[in-house]
N, CA and C of each residue as an Amber inpcrd file, in Angstrom:
protein
   294
  16.3560000   3.7320000   8.8620000  15.7200000   3.3040000   7.5200000
  15.1500000   4.6110000   7.1550000  15.2080000   5.1650000   5.8310000
  14.4850000   6.2300000   5.7240000  13.0710000   6.0000000   5.3930000
  11.9760000   7.1030000   5.5410000  10.5180000   6.8680000   5.3300000
  10.3440000   5.9990000   4.1710000  10.9060000   6.7460000   2.9060000
  10.6640000   5.7730000   1.4970000  11.1300000   4.3720000   1.6900000
  11.9960000   3.9970000   2.3740000  12.3040000   2.7270000   2.5670000
  11.4330000   1.9080000   3.2170000  10.9980000   2.4310000   4.7490000
  10.0010000   1.7940000   5.3110000   8.6970000   1.7220000   4.8120000
   8.5720000   2.6360000   3.8270000   7.0650000   2.6270000   3.2980000
   7.1140000   1.4200000   2.3070000   8.0630000   1.3620000   1.4960000
   8.2930000  -0.0080000   0.5260000   8.3480000  -1.1550000   1.3160000
   9.0870000  -1.1500000   2.3480000   8.9160000  -2.5100000   3.0840000
   7.5520000  -2.7770000   3.4370000   6.7620000  -1.9060000   3.6820000
   5.3150000  -1.9770000   3.9420000   4.6380000  -2.4520000   2.7530000
   4.8750000  -1.4750000   1.7580000   4.1400000  -2.0470000   0.3070000
   4.5330000  -3.2750000  -0.1090000   5.8330000  -3.6850000   0.1140000
   5.9410000  -5.1070000  -0.5500000   5.5780000  -6.4400000   0.3190000
   4.7050000  -5.9590000   1.5660000   4.0590000  -7.0940000   2.1040000
   2.8740000  -7.3890000   1.4780000   2.5170000  -6.1900000   0.4970000
   0.9860000  -6.6160000  -0.0270000   1.5420000  -7.3710000  -1.5100000
   0.8370000  -8.4410000  -1.5060000   1.1400000  -9.0610000  -2.8360000
   0.4750000  -8.4470000  -4.0470000  -0.3750000  -7.4640000  -3.9460000
  -1.0510000  -6.8660000  -4.9930000   0.1950000  -5.9620000  -5.6490000
   0.8800000  -5.4040000  -4.9090000   2.2600000  -4.6340000  -5.2580000
   3.0670000  -5.5630000  -6.4190000   3.3090000  -6.6480000  -5.9270000
   4.0260000  -7.5230000  -6.7470000   3.5450000  -7.9230000  -8.1890000
   2.1460000  -7.9690000  -7.9420000   1.4430000  -8.1550000  -9.0840000
   1.2940000  -6.7980000  -9.9810000   1.4980000  -5.8050000  -9.7420000
   1.3610000  -4.6450000 -10.4320000   2.5080000  -4.3580000 -11.1410000
   3.7100000  -4.8680000 -10.4410000   4.9110000  -4.9230000 -10.8390000
   5.1780000  -5.8470000 -12.1430000   4.7010000  -6.9340000 -11.6620000
   4.6380000  -7.9230000 -12.9350000   3.8260000  -7.7550000 -14.0870000
   2.7910000  -6.9820000 -14.0720000   1.8080000  -6.5490000 -14.9850000
   2.4790000  -5.4610000 -15.6820000   3.4860000  -4.7410000 -15.1590000
   4.0480000  -3.5240000 -15.8800000   3.3810000  -2.1760000 -15.4720000
   2.6030000  -2.3490000 -14.5340000   1.8390000  -1.1520000 -14.1270000
   2.5630000  -0.3520000 -12.9020000   3.6870000  -0.7130000 -12.3890000
   4.4330000  -0.1640000 -11.7230000   5.8190000  -0.6140000 -11.8770000
   6.8700000   0.3820000 -11.8950000   8.1290000   0.1110000 -12.2580000
   8.8050000  -0.7070000 -10.8310000   9.7990000  -1.3700000 -11.2050000
  10.3510000  -2.2600000 -10.2110000  10.9140000  -1.5360000  -8.9930000
  11.3400000  -0.4900000  -9.3800000  12.0150000   0.5240000  -8.2190000
  11.0330000   1.7320000  -8.0930000   9.6750000   1.3410000  -7.7550000
   8.4810000   2.3420000  -7.7630000   8.7400000   3.2650000  -6.4240000
   8.2290000   4.4760000  -6.6310000   8.2040000   5.1800000  -5.3280000
   6.8710000   5.8780000  -5.3230000   6.5510000   6.3530000  -4.1230000
   5.0410000   6.8850000  -3.8060000   4.3820000   7.4650000  -5.0660000
   5.5420000   8.2690000  -5.7930000   4.8410000   9.1490000  -6.8780000
   4.6190000   8.3170000  -8.0930000   5.0260000   7.0980000  -8.2950000
   4.7020000   6.2580000  -9.1660000   3.2290000   5.5970000  -8.7440000
   3.2570000   5.3780000  -7.6870000   1.7770000   4.7090000  -6.8640000
   0.6860000   5.9640000  -7.1070000   1.2210000   7.1890000  -6.6400000
  -0.2220000   8.1820000  -6.9220000  -0.3280000   8.2670000  -8.4030000
   0.3720000   8.2200000  -9.3890000  -0.0420000   8.3120000 -10.7990000
  -0.6640000   7.0680000 -11.2150000  -0.4370000   6.0480000 -10.8060000
  -1.0880000   4.7190000 -10.9610000  -2.7890000   4.8900000 -10.4580000
  -2.6170000   5.3970000  -9.1960000  -3.7920000   5.5600000  -8.5280000
  -4.9430000   6.4070000  -9.1010000  -4.1450000   7.5630000  -9.6210000
  -4.9170000   8.6480000 -10.3420000  -5.2920000   8.6390000 -11.9090000
  -4.4800000   7.8040000 -12.5010000  -4.5430000   8.0550000 -13.9920000
  -4.7580000   6.6900000 -14.7400000  -4.6420000   5.4640000 -14.0250000
  -4.5900000   4.1990000 -14.8350000  -5.6020000   3.3310000 -14.2020000
  -6.4320000   2.8070000 -15.1170000  -7.5050000   2.0260000 -14.6180000
  -7.0180000   0.8360000 -14.0800000  -7.6980000   0.5440000 -12.8880000
  -7.1000000  -0.4010000 -11.9940000  -8.4200000  -1.1050000 -11.6500000
  -8.4110000  -2.6950000 -10.9460000  -9.4560000  -3.2670000 -10.3630000
  -9.8130000  -2.6510000  -9.1340000 -10.7080000  -2.5700000  -8.6430000
 -11.2570000  -2.3360000  -7.2310000 -10.1270000  -2.6670000  -6.3270000
  -9.8770000  -3.7270000  -6.2010000  -8.9990000  -4.5480000  -5.1460000
  -7.6240000  -3.6810000  -5.3050000  -7.0550000  -3.6410000  -6.5340000
  -5.8890000  -2.8480000  -6.5400000  -5.9990000  -1.3190000  -5.9840000
  -6.7400000  -1.1170000  -6.6060000  -7.1650000   0.5880000  -6.3120000
  -7.2930000   0.7920000  -4.6730000  -7.8450000  -0.2040000  -4.0890000
  -8.0830000  -0.1010000  -2.6630000  -6.7910000  -0.2600000  -1.8570000
  -5.8910000  -1.2960000  -2.3080000  -4.6210000  -1.6040000  -1.7020000
  -3.7690000  -0.4680000  -1.8270000  -3.6980000  -0.0570000  -2.9840000
  -2.8260000   1.5250000  -3.4130000  -3.3970000   2.7030000  -2.5940000
  -4.6360000   2.6060000  -2.4760000  -5.3710000   3.8460000  -1.6160000
  -4.9250000   3.6460000  -0.0710000  -4.9130000   2.5020000   0.4960000
  -4.4220000   2.3580000   1.8060000  -2.7950000   2.7090000   1.8560000
  -1.9390000   2.3730000   0.9300000  -0.5160000   2.5220000   1.1150000
  -0.3420000   3.9890000   0.9400000  -1.0480000   4.6250000   0.0880000
  -0.9340000   6.0800000  -0.2210000  -1.3720000   6.9220000   1.0470000
  -2.4590000   6.3120000   1.6650000  -2.8700000   6.7650000   3.0720000
  -1.8400000   6.8760000   3.9950000  -1.1460000   5.7870000   4.1490000
  -0.0690000   5.5410000   5.0110000   0.8580000   6.5220000   4.8350000
   1.1940000   6.8130000   3.4800000   2.1680000   7.5580000   2.8740000
   2.0830000   9.2650000   3.2700000   0.4790000   9.1160000   2.9720000
   0.1980000  10.9840000   3.2680000  -1.3670000  10.7630000   3.4170000
  -1.7550000  10.6740000   4.7020000  -3.0080000  10.5180000   5.2750000
  -4.0400000  11.9590000   5.0310000  -3.3020000  12.9520000   4.7500000
  -4.0600000  14.0180000   4.4560000  -4.6640000  14.1780000   3.1060000
  -3.9410000  13.6370000   2.1070000  -4.4250000  13.7540000   0.6570000
  -5.1050000  12.4420000   0.3230000  -5.0940000  11.5130000   0.7640000
  -5.3190000  10.2660000   0.5270000  -6.3810000   9.6850000   1.7430000
  -7.5200000   9.8250000   1.9390000  -8.1520000   9.4420000   3.0090000
  -8.6800000   7.8530000   2.9130000  -8.8000000   7.1820000   3.7530000
  -8.8690000   5.5860000   3.5710000 -10.0810000   4.9980000   4.5920000
 -10.7160000   4.4970000   4.1200000 -11.9990000   3.7040000   4.9300000
 -11.5850000   2.5810000   5.5610000 -11.5770000   2.4890000   6.8800000
 -10.9910000   1.2510000   7.5850000 -11.9330000  -0.0680000   7.3110000
 -13.3200000   0.0730000   6.8190000 -14.1010000  -0.8420000   6.4070000
 -13.7220000  -1.3850000   5.1280000 -12.9610000  -0.9000000   4.5230000
 -12.6330000  -1.6690000   3.0210000 -11.4250000  -2.8270000   3.4110000
 -11.0090000  -2.8880000   4.4510000 -10.0750000  -3.9810000   4.8980000
 -10.8970000  -5.2550000   5.1920000 -12.2440000  -5.0890000   5.5190000
 -12.9200000  -6.2520000   5.5420000 -13.2980000  -7.4320000   4.1560000
 -12.9760000  -6.4500000   2.9110000 -13.1000000  -7.3410000   1.8820000
 -11.8880000  -7.5840000   1.2070000 -10.7560000  -7.3600000   1.8960000
  -9.5300000  -7.8790000   1.4130000  -9.4450000  -9.4110000   1.5700000
  -8.7110000 -10.0320000   0.6680000  -8.2720000 -11.3500000   0.9400000
  -7.2660000 -11.6140000   2.2220000  -7.4920000 -12.6920000   2.7270000
  -6.3670000 -12.9910000   3.9330000  -5.0600000 -12.6880000   3.8710000
  -4.3210000 -12.7570000   2.8080000  -3.0060000 -12.4310000   2.7020000
  -2.7320000 -10.9690000   2.9030000  -3.6390000 -10.2290000   2.2090000
  -3.6610000  -8.6670000   2.4940000  -4.2260000  -8.2940000   3.9040000
  -5.2350000  -8.9490000   4.2980000  -5.3950000  -8.6760000   5.7420000
  -4.3880000  -8.9030000   6.6010000  -3.5360000  -9.8360000   6.3780000
  -2.2100000 -10.3400000   7.3650000  -1.3340000  -9.0810000   7.0050000
  -1.1250000  -8.7530000   6.0260000  -0.1430000  -7.6670000   5.5630000
  -0.6870000  -6.2450000   6.5640000  -2.0120000  -5.9390000   6.3350000
  -2.3160000  -5.0620000   7.2870000  -2.0900000  -5.1610000   8.6690000
  -2.4380000  -6.1850000   9.1010000  -2.2480000  -6.5760000  10.5310000
  -0.8190000  -6.3390000  10.7180000   0.0860000  -6.5730000  10.2270000
   1.4100000  -6.4660000  10.1910000   1.6870000  -5.0340000  10.4650000
   1.2120000  -4.0430000   9.9000000   1.3230000  -2.5230000   9.8150000
   0.6430000  -2.2710000  11.1620000  -0.5220000  -2.6830000  11.5200000
  -1.4160000  -2.4800000  12.5930000  -0.5090000  -2.5540000  14.2040000
   0.0450000  -3.8060000  14.0600000   0.5440000  -4.3200000  15.0880000
   2.1480000  -3.9510000  15.4940000   2.7300000  -3.5450000  14.4770000
   3.9910000  -2.8290000  14.4340000   5.1390000  -3.9850000  13.8970000
   4.4930000  -5.0800000  13.6720000   5.6980000  -6.4320000  13.1650000
   6.1310000  -5.9820000  12.0000000   5.4480000  -5.0830000  11.2370000
   6.3670000  -4.8210000   9.8190000   7.3610000  -3.7030000   9.7970000
   6.9120000  -2.5860000  10.5430000   7.8140000  -1.6430000  10.7200000
   8.3540000  -1.2610000  11.9420000   8.2740000  -1.9110000  12.8860000
   8.7530000  -1.8360000  14.2610000   7.7440000  -0.9060000  15.3710000
   6.7480000  -0.2290000  14.4770000   6.0500000   0.6520000  15.3840000
   4.6830000   0.7530000  14.9830000   3.4610000   0.3190000  15.8440000
   2.3800000   0.0340000  15.4840000   1.7490000   1.4000000  14.5940000
   1.3160000   1.0760000  13.5030000   0.4180000   2.0580000  12.5200000
   1.1320000   3.2310000  12.3510000   2.3540000   3.0950000  11.5080000
   3.3170000   4.0420000  11.4200000   2.8540000   4.7450000  10.1250000
   2.6910000   5.9000000  10.2730000   2.3740000   6.7920000   9.1120000
   3.7910000   7.6900000   8.8800000   3.9150000   8.1330000   7.5180000
   4.8850000   8.8530000   7.0150000   4.7830000  10.5630000   6.7570000
């Protein structure tokens, strides 16, 4: 699986991504570039921005720092998606970065 496919697999475990697609903020066939544009240019809720910030951090940890303490404020479904990334359940390798 390519890095892009793996990153999208991870992103799709976060229900905020589904909502961003449904609301027309992200295209259905989104790429990291679309998420970057959304993160930098479009008004988002704090929660949406935080989830996107984490996903962009996983894509490029150098340009998108992320505070681990933010996860504490996430709803349980997002926390479960995060745990799937941490444990390797989602991508087959714990805490995979791209």
